[in-house]
Phi, psi and omega in degrees: 000336177305314182303316186293314178297324178300311186288333180294328184283348183216066175305327180302330179299319180305305185296320181289321175297320172298312179300319177295308185292331185270029174118350186294327184294340182293342180288336181246340181217075178295155183284141186262139179267108181266353181301320186281354179287155169284170180306312182298316183288321177298323175291329177290323183287328172298316173296322177308311184290330180288325187266333182196101180295324185292311183294327178300318182301309182286326176296318180291350178267354177291153187275146171059210182292342180302314181313310184292320177300313180295318176309300188296320178304314179298311184291329179295311179299320174298325174295319176297315184296327176296320170302311185296323187278346193276100189287356180275350178273118174298151181301323186286352177262317193290316186298308175300325172303316182285318180302314191265357186313317183304324180298332181292347177292337177254013177247099193308322187271348190293135174202164176230115189253012190245009179289148181250001188283164186291332181259027186298343183296336180287335178276317181295321189240043177298321177307323177289318174304317178286332172298318174291331177296314182284355169273350175289162175297147180310325186298318180286325176305307182309315185291311182298318184295318184291317175303314181298325180291305183306316179293325180288327172297320182286329180288314176306322181297326186265001184296321182240024181238123179276162186270111183264293183273162172298330178301310183293331179299306177299325177290316181300316181293328178296315183298311190268349184218319179296320174300326176298317182290323177296313178298311174301320178289326173294321173301312180311307182290326179294328178288348185068006172283346178229155179290162187292331185297327179305321180275335187276328189274075182303331188290314180289321178298327181289323177295330176299321178285314180301323181299312181298314188291309174310315171305310177308310181296316181296314182296324195262026182307306189292318178304313182295320173302315181297331177273354181082016180256146176226120177242343178290133186295133185299322185305331180272300189286343179287349172281354185237349180197161181278323180230147182297327179289343182290336173304335182274356176283130177317317179294344181257007195295328182291322170293325179300314180294320177295328176287321175300310185299323183297317180293320182294315178302320171300316182295323189296334181303336180283342185301318178299321179294321178305316184293320179296316181303307186293332184293341183266350178287137179247331182279129184301316183293319179296323179299307179304311177312308184284312194288320184305305181298328181294316183284332175297319177298313180301315180299324176291321176299317175304318183291329190273332188307126181055027189249110183293341187292340172304330176267357185244332185189221183251138176247119181224146172279156180296149177304317184288328178291322176299317183291310171314314178293319184296320181282337179272332191271060187243004173207161183296322172301315180295320183293321177295325182284330176291307183301324178303305181304316184281330176286335166297319179296317175301314180305321182288349183252003179296110174290141184295335181268000183290127182303330185267003188308313181296320176293322181295318178297319184296310176293328174295319176301316178295327176292317177305315185304330181252002175260174181243078178309335183276358183300143175301326178306331184295340177235041180288342182262012176267114184244143182292157186300317188294315184300317183293316178302319177292318181293328181288328176292320175296319176302320180293325184273334192231020180302325185290314175306314187286337176296313176295320183294329186289327179292321175298332185269353189303322183300335183270343183244004179291349179294330179281347183257334177248000000 
């Protein structure tokens, strides 16, 4: 009955989960026909689905040859990331591997069979991935190889180096996510589905990646602590605790939340760039691909802001909420309205005593200036009494069915959770 009580408080989730499952997801993630693909590409898409179901769905919705280029780009970076994550590889072996990894794209027989990581198949069968890489047009190969090289160098730099300053936080996020945004943008332009400016404006593309990566780092504080990883910048957290792990102690919760709010304020500075970037996109499949993770991120930051639960467990947006965002974020006006809605939610939670309150208010003002508060999308969660009554009745009659349904849709909404 807990699920029923949860959904009675959000009746729109019921409607949108049903709408999503009954075909609505095809508007943003149409099914891909793999029967016409060669054996190597079919294998690559199988690896894509095995390593990330959520990314697989949005990648396979891309138009034309861009779809294959992004699929291979993802698998190459997944293989690189698997090397970086594998703690069984000694540093004196790992560092040169990361530096040289891009060169293996042109070595038909290269593979690595000693990894212990869960995604090791992308290293063990790297010859299939590299073969399909070499089958891509040279313009795509050049982008993928260049980004792989730069990311490998960046990963090696931070293997034994902690993130100290906010500048280094930006630099780390650039290596692991900003470069992905830059690479994708160059692929979009190379496909001619988007104008050349999309691939040329690396600052905006970098902001797209930084906003997503910072959101993940902020939300995953406790998980990273349990795994022995530290990505919050020392320059910020050292003002609130002697050790980063101390923020999880109950006696430090007030300072921990203030530190959290400061980092969220930092991340929000990327939102105007995100909106400018999205406003330049012309192709619908590319827009959906780019916009969905961004609206998931702003919703996640709104859920995390001033929330002690970040230091006690997991903070996630509701599945119905994620589905609504996926189905709504199909044009720039809708995305602006979504961003506006969630920064207003943050604004209403700003504590007057928070050390970052003035900065948070200022960045929200800058986001308001580039958003459209008058858009109809801004009021999309205002439901009539008749609708609410019907939705509550539906919940009472079908909550058990929807419990099963929510599991079935999880692969489509994990982009908002990961």
